[in-house]
C-alpha positions as a printed NumPy array, in Angstrom:
array([[113.053, 103.803,  86.4  ],
       [111.603, 107.337,  86.823],
       [108.105, 108.287,  87.271],
       [107.644, 111.477,  85.422],
       [103.919, 112.693,  85.828],
       [101.635, 111.063,  87.345],
       [ 97.629, 111.482,  86.781],
       [ 95.024, 110.078,  89.269],
       [ 91.149, 110.236,  89.277],
       [ 88.461, 108.96 ,  91.987],
       [ 90.857, 107.377,  94.445],
       [ 89.851, 107.757,  98.018],
       [ 89.256, 111.175,  98.487],
       [ 91.376, 112.408,  95.291],
       [ 88.783, 113.285,  92.744],
       [ 91.48 , 114.665,  90.184],
       [ 94.68 , 115.293,  90.836],
       [ 97.89 , 115.925,  87.948],
       [101.667, 116.399,  89.155],
       [105.013, 116.216,  87.301],
       [107.358, 114.652,  89.331],
       [111.315, 115.51 ,  89.817],
       [113.7  , 112.756,  89.377],
       [115.196, 113.033,  92.718],
       [113.048, 113.633,  95.944],
       [109.137, 114.492,  95.705],
       [107.949, 115.931,  99.527],
       [104.35 , 115.523,  99.859],
       [103.322, 117.185, 103.103],
       [ 99.549, 117.282, 105.022],
       [ 97.75 , 116.842, 107.847],
       [ 96.393, 113.236, 108.727],
       [ 93.412, 112.163, 106.565],
       [ 94.99 , 115.089, 103.993],
       [ 95.321, 112.191, 100.916],
       [ 99.55 , 112.192, 100.953],
       [ 99.18 , 108.106, 102.12 ],
       [ 96.268, 108.014,  99.307],
       [ 98.978, 109.524,  96.886],
       [101.21 , 106.514,  97.562],
       [ 98.677, 103.847,  97.424],
       [ 98.451, 105.197,  94.181],
       [101.507, 104.767,  92.601],
       [101.681, 101.167,  94.491],
       [ 98.761, 100.454,  92.414],
       [100.469, 101.87 ,  89.126],
       [103.067,  99.4  ,  89.747],
       [101.632,  96.264,  91.217],
       [ 98.184,  96.66 ,  90.07 ],
       [ 97.291,  96.517,  94.151],
       [ 96.737,  98.851,  97.33 ],
       [ 99.009,  98.306, 100.306],
       [ 96.007,  99.628, 102.456],
       [ 93.407,  97.158, 101.406],
       [ 91.909,  94.169,  99.228],
       [ 88.731,  95.024,  98.067],
       [ 88.788,  97.907,  95.396],
       [ 85.448,  99.138,  96.657],
       [ 87.781, 100.214,  99.995],
       [ 90.029, 102.714,  97.354],
       [ 87.432, 104.116,  95.102],
       [ 85.969, 107.473,  95.61 ],
       [ 82.039, 107.13 ,  97.471],
       [ 80.014, 107.209,  94.369],
       [ 82.228, 106.322,  91.711],
       [ 82.097, 103.443,  89.943],
       [ 85.835, 102.796,  89.577],
       [ 89.017, 104.791,  89.985],
       [ 92.257, 105.009,  87.745],
       [ 96.144, 105.844,  88.088],
       [ 98.106, 106.641,  85.064],
       [101.395, 107.725,  84.542],
       [104.32 , 108.234,  81.859],
       [107.478, 106.221,  82.826],
       [110.982, 106.395,  81.398],
       [114.351, 105.314,  82.356],
       [116.812, 107.653,  84.098],
       [119.48 , 107.871,  81.481],
       [116.267, 108.286,  78.469],
       [113.511, 110.308,  80.326],
       [112.939, 111.404,  76.485],
       [111.433, 108.671,  75.662],
       [108.674, 107.904,  78.248],
       [106.118, 104.798,  78.167],
       [101.965, 105.549,  79.457],
       [101.256, 103.019,  82.012],
       [ 97.74 , 102.879,  83.337],
       [ 95.381, 101.117,  85.633],
       [ 91.631, 101.115,  86.278],
       [ 90.16 ,  99.02 ,  89.613],
       [ 86.419,  98.783,  88.896],
       [ 84.054,  98.461,  91.707],
       [ 82.907,  95.273,  90.448],
       [ 86.338,  93.926,  91.311],
       [ 87.647,  93.993,  87.992],
       [ 90.842,  95.245,  86.653],
       [ 91.957,  97.168,  83.433],
       [ 95.706,  97.922,  82.434],
       [ 97.206,  99.416,  79.696],
       [100.678,  99.478,  78.759],
       [102.167, 101.75 ,  75.724],
       [ 99.122, 102.539,  74.957],
       [ 98.209,  98.985,  74.622],
       [ 95.574,  96.731,  76.272],
       [ 97.28 ,  94.522,  78.718],
       [ 96.298,  91.285,  81.013],
       [ 99.363,  90.816,  82.718],
       [100.498,  92.967,  86.266],
       [103.925,  91.95 ,  85.697],
       [104.141,  94.163,  83.289],
       [103.644,  96.95 ,  85.37 ],
       [106.022,  96.043,  87.961],
       [108.76 ,  95.458,  85.143],
       [108.122,  99.37 ,  83.686],
       [107.636, 101.02 ,  87.572],
       [109.539,  98.314,  89.985],
       [109.433,  99.974,  93.604],
       [110.526, 100.191,  96.846],
       [107.71 , 100.728,  99.78 ],
       [108.7  , 102.066, 103.207],
       [106.073, 102.45 , 105.588],
       [104.976, 100.83 , 108.917],
       [104.278,  97.736, 107.483],
       [107.917,  97.141, 106.486],
       [108.57 ,  95.583, 109.784],
       [106.831,  92.601, 108.708],
       [109.756,  92.31 , 106.55 ],
       [111.252,  90.5  , 109.84 ],
       [108.807,  89.844, 112.112],
       [106.005,  88.161, 110.673],
       [105.751,  85.221, 108.713],
       [108.574,  83.573, 106.281],
       [106.094,  84.378, 103.38 ],
       [107.655,  87.79 , 103.485],
       [111.214,  87.156, 103.34 ],
       [110.516,  84.361, 100.711],
       [108.633,  87.358,  98.418],
       [111.506,  89.756,  99.297],
       [113.923,  87.526,  97.564],
       [111.452,  86.29 ,  94.54 ],
       [110.726,  90.323,  94.012],
       [114.777,  90.18 ,  93.431],
       [114.621,  86.883,  91.056],
       [111.561,  88.357,  89.517],
       [113.057,  91.543,  87.946],
       [116.84 ,  90.216,  87.428],
       [116.215,  86.524,  86.349],
       [114.766,  85.846,  83.18 ],
       [113.324,  82.531,  83.607],
       [112.594,  82.683,  87.211],
       [108.925,  83.849,  86.614],
       [107.808,  81.331,  84.378],
       [109.75 ,  78.425,  86.918],
       [107.632,  80.172,  89.821],
       [104.416,  79.401,  87.497],
       [105.451,  76.018,  87.274],
       [105.902,  75.35 ,  90.331],
       [102.732,  76.806,  91.768],
       [100.694,  74.85 ,  89.261],
       [101.979,  71.832,  90.579],
       [101.983,  72.699,  94.15 ],
       [ 98.142,  73.631,  93.801],
       [ 97.489,  70.78 ,  91.887],
       [ 99.448,  68.02 ,  94.346],
       [ 97.693,  69.904,  97.161],
       [ 94.221,  68.746,  95.956],
       [ 95.132,  65.536,  95.541],
       [ 96.306,  65.421,  99.335],
       [ 93.282,  67.05 ,  99.955],
       [ 91.432,  64.089,  98.859],
       [ 92.806,  62.048, 102.017],
       [ 93.038,  58.32 , 102.65 ],
       [ 91.411,  58.288,  99.505],
       [ 93.696,  59.378,  97.151],
       [ 96.405,  57.158,  95.722],
       [100.404,  57.937,  95.933],
       [ 99.82 ,  57.639,  92.078],
       [ 97.194,  60.661,  91.966],
       [ 99.914,  62.826,  93.903],
       [103.013,  61.224,  92.235],
       [101.94 ,  62.834,  88.684],
       [102.225,  66.044,  89.97 ],
       [106.048,  65.321,  91.382],
       [108.257,  65.348,  88.392],
       [107.53 ,  69.011,  87.654],
       [107.284,  69.892,  91.52 ],
       [110.533,  68.549,  91.996],
       [112.151,  70.144,  88.299],
       [110.831,  73.225,  89.111],
       [111.031,  73.717,  93.46 ],
       [114.624,  72.912,  92.876],
       [115.437,  75.271,  89.943],
       [113.827,  78.021,  92.658],
       [116.31 ,  77.021,  95.372],
       [119.419,  76.982,  93.474],
       [118.133,  80.459,  91.923],
       [117.175,  82.098,  95.139],
       [120.738,  80.234,  96.851],
       [122.82 ,  82.269,  94.295],
       [120.882,  85.632,  94.855],
       [121.167,  85.53 ,  98.704],
       [125.164,  85.003,  98.018],
       [124.892,  87.926,  95.705],
       [122.997,  89.834,  98.144],
       [125.05 ,  89.838, 101.202],
       [128.016,  91.868,  99.847],
       [125.517,  94.428,  98.497],
       [123.483,  94.678, 101.39 ],
       [126.266,  95.374, 103.763],
       [128.016,  98.412, 101.821],
       [124.15 ,  99.498, 101.702],
       [123.775,  99.2  , 105.626],
       [127.145, 101.011, 106.172],
       [126.248, 104.542, 106.249],
       [122.986, 103.972, 108.384],
       [124.322, 101.457, 111.094],
       [127.54 , 100.138, 112.689],
       [127.683,  96.448, 113.786],
       [130.628,  94.683, 115.418],
       [130.945,  91.33 , 114.429],
       [129.242,  92.162, 111.288],
       [126.17 ,  90.553, 109.244],
       [124.908,  87.274, 108.182],
       [122.071,  86.439, 106.   ],
       [120.822,  82.394, 106.233],
       [118.479,  80.717, 103.914],
       [116.72 ,  77.763, 104.488],
       [115.633,  75.522, 101.551],
       [112.129,  74.485, 103.029],
       [113.341,  70.935, 103.689],
       [116.517,  69.144, 104.939],
       [119.439,  70.327, 103.282],
       [121.21 ,  66.845, 103.327],
       [118.595,  65.542, 101.01 ],
       [117.37 ,  66.004,  97.572],
       [113.614,  67.83 ,  96.895],
       [113.101,  64.252,  95.514],
       [113.709,  61.908,  98.737],
       [111.993,  64.755, 101.039],
       [109.098,  64.31 ,  99.684],
       [109.149,  60.846,  99.498],
       [110.016,  60.844, 103.031],
       [107.021,  63.545, 103.771],
       [104.482,  61.607, 101.799],
       [102.24 ,  60.399, 105.214],
       [102.631,  63.281, 106.889],
       [101.12 ,  65.018, 103.433],
       [ 98.383,  62.608, 103.16 ],
       [ 97.42 ,  63.174, 106.955],
       [ 97.904,  67.043, 106.669],
       [ 96.285,  67.534, 103.585],
       [ 99.138,  69.537, 101.921],
       [102.993,  69.759, 100.63 ],
       [104.723,  70.42 , 103.944],
       [108.252,  70.602, 101.944],
       [110.051,  72.272,  99.01 ],
       [110.094,  75.945,  98.113],
       [107.255,  77.669,  99.449],
       [108.212,  76.826, 103.191],
       [112.005,  78.394, 102.685],
       [112.81 ,  81.233, 105.315],
       [115.364,  83.561, 105.687],
       [116.941,  84.901, 108.455],
       [119.418,  87.932, 109.02 ],
       [121.612,  87.6  , 112.111],
       [123.828,  90.8  , 113.66 ],
       [126.664,  90.438, 115.936],
       [125.632,  86.546, 115.856],
       [122.038,  86.921, 116.947],
       [118.79 ,  87.531, 114.923],
       [118.35 ,  91.324, 114.314],
       [114.832,  91.448, 115.016],
       [115.379,  90.464, 118.822],
       [118.706,  92.382, 118.69 ],
       [117.856,  95.859, 117.324],
       [115.672,  98.522, 118.392],
       [112.683,  99.726, 116.79 ],
       [114.828, 103.047, 115.09 ],
       [117.387, 100.481, 114.102],
       [115.165,  98.16 , 112.788],
       [113.798, 100.792, 110.074],
       [117.229, 101.242, 109.102],
       [118.28 ,  97.369, 108.671],
       [114.879,  97.194, 106.879],
       [115.675, 100.414, 104.696],
       [119.427,  99.056, 103.834],
       [117.802,  95.641, 102.604],
       [115.161,  97.41 , 100.158],
       [118.465,  99.739,  98.91 ],
       [119.938,  96.546,  98.614],
       [117.515,  95.177,  96.219],
       [117.746,  98.123,  94.465],
       [121.43 ,  97.936,  93.789],
       [121.29 ,  94.573,  92.478],
       [118.32 ,  95.826,  90.051],
       [120.515,  98.394,  88.65 ],
       [123.614,  96.467,  88.579],
       [122.022,  93.785,  87.166],
       [119.725,  95.446,  84.766],
       [120.536,  99.222,  84.719],
       [117.359, 100.186,  86.255],
       [116.378, 102.138,  89.187],
       [113.69 , 102.075,  91.806],
       [111.053, 104.364,  92.823],
       [111.032, 104.541,  96.455],
       [108.043, 105.194,  98.401],
       [108.126, 106.913, 102.045],
       [105.56 , 106.874, 104.415],
       [106.26 , 108.952, 107.446],
       [110.348, 108.975, 107.178],
       [110.807, 110.912, 110.496],
       [108.507, 107.891, 112.551],
       [111.131, 106.069, 115.282],
       [114.306, 107.968, 113.787],
       [115.87 , 110.856, 115.152],
       [116.935, 113.965, 112.358],
       [120.649, 112.528, 112.231],
       [119.152, 108.48 , 111.091],
       [116.915, 110.685, 108.723],
       [119.64 , 112.543, 107.238],
       [121.943, 109.8  , 107.042],
       [118.972, 107.915, 104.947],
       [118.202, 110.542, 102.585],
       [121.413, 110.857, 101.523],
       [121.708, 107.104, 100.966],
       [118.973, 107.081,  98.774],
       [120.33 , 110.238,  97.067],
       [123.432, 108.538,  96.576],
       [121.807, 105.173,  95.652],
       [120.036, 107.663,  92.381],
       [116.527, 106.699,  93.056],
       [113.56 , 108.458,  92.538],
       [111.952, 109.244,  96.053],
       [108.595, 110.097,  96.949],
       [108.09 , 110.873, 100.66 ],
       [104.668, 111.641, 102.477],
       [104.809, 113.574, 105.904],
       [102.973, 115.638, 108.047],
       [105.548, 118.214, 108.481],
       [108.307, 118.824, 106.177],
       [110.493, 121.121, 108.348],
       [112.663, 118.507, 109.65 ],
       [113.329, 117.658, 105.81 ],
       [114.304, 120.823, 104.786],
       [117.863, 120.912, 106.238],
       [118.568, 117.011, 105.745],
       [118.38 , 117.347, 102.196],
       [120.205, 120.225, 101.966],
       [120.946, 121.233,  98.388],
       [119.802, 118.128,  96.635],
       [117.29 , 118.417,  94.147],
       [113.289, 117.957,  95.514],
       [109.933, 119.105,  94.78 ],
       [107.373, 120.469,  97.353],
       [104.244, 119.819,  97.352],
       [100.995, 120.269,  99.885],
       [ 98.081, 118.03 , 100.323],
       [ 94.743, 119.434, 101.94 ],
       [ 91.459, 117.664, 101.872],
       [ 92.215, 115.627,  98.651],
       [ 93.764, 118.661,  96.726],
       [ 97.721, 119.26 ,  96.356],
       [ 99.204, 122.289,  95.097],
       [102.758, 122.61 ,  94.57 ],
       [104.985, 124.739,  97.061]])
C-alpha cells in the first residue's frame, strides 16, 4: 500500500502539518528535537493505533490539547486513483477513535490492513536481542496479513489462555476440571497457530536468504529454527497434561504457543552473538524486507518502511546497498535524519521528495 497524503494535528510539537508523499523515498531532515521522529510516530499511529515511543496518550498529545489526530489517504501501488481515507484520534482521557473509508471503526486491525508498515529504528535490535515475545510477534505479523484464518484463531487461543491462567491462579483451590474446561479450546487453537507458524517459517527462509544477499555475505549460510513452546516429541495435549502440577504451582500455563521461540543462526552460530552492531542492523532490515516480500507475493500489497536515522552504525556503502534493496522491493520509504547529504549520492536519480523539519514546522525542499 501507499500513503498518498498525511495530516497531523497536535501530536507532540507538531501543531498542524499536511504533506503529500512521494511513492518511493521521502526524506525528513532536521535537528534533534525538531519533530522529524514525531512525524514517523504519527504514521506509525495511523497504521497501528499506538505510538512506538510512548504507552500513554498524554505523552504524545500536544500540551494544552485534549486530543491528537492523524489522518491519511492510502491506495494500492497499482491504483493510486482509488484512495481510502483512514484516521486515528487519541484522546487525553485514553480513548481512541478510528475511521476507515469515512466510517467509524472499532478494530485497530483494520488500520494495519490498510497501511502495513515496517519500522527500523534503535528499538529494532529487540527483534534479536530481547525476549522471545518480539520474535513471536514478528511471525504473527506475517500470519495476520497473509493468512485469513490466523487472527480469529489467535483470538480464540488468547481468550482460552487467559481463562485457563485465571483458573490456575486460584492455586490448590482450583480443580482439575476448572482448568480442563479450557484445555480443548486451548489445544485446538494452539495447535493451529503452531502449524501456521511452522509453515510460514519454511516460506520465510528462502525469501530472507534472497533479501539479505545484497546486504551481507555468509560463509555457511543462514538457518531459522522455530521452537513450538513445548517438547517436539509431544502433542500440545500431552504437554499440558504433563505440566499440570507445575502450572498449578506457578499459577500460569507454562507450555504452548505463547512460549514459542524463533532462533536465527549464521555460519553455525547465533546471529546476535556473531554479528557486529552494523551487521545486526542490516540483518534485521533483511528480515523486515523478507516479511514485506511475503506480503507482496501473497497479497500483492506493499509495506511502507519508516526509518529513523538510517546511517546510524552503517557506513556509506552499507546505507547505499540498503536503499537500493528497498528501491528494488518497490516499497514506499520515509526516512528521518539529521543530515540528508549522505543520502543524496546514495539515492542517485531514484524518485524522492525532501522536506525540512524545524521546530515542528515542515517545509518542502
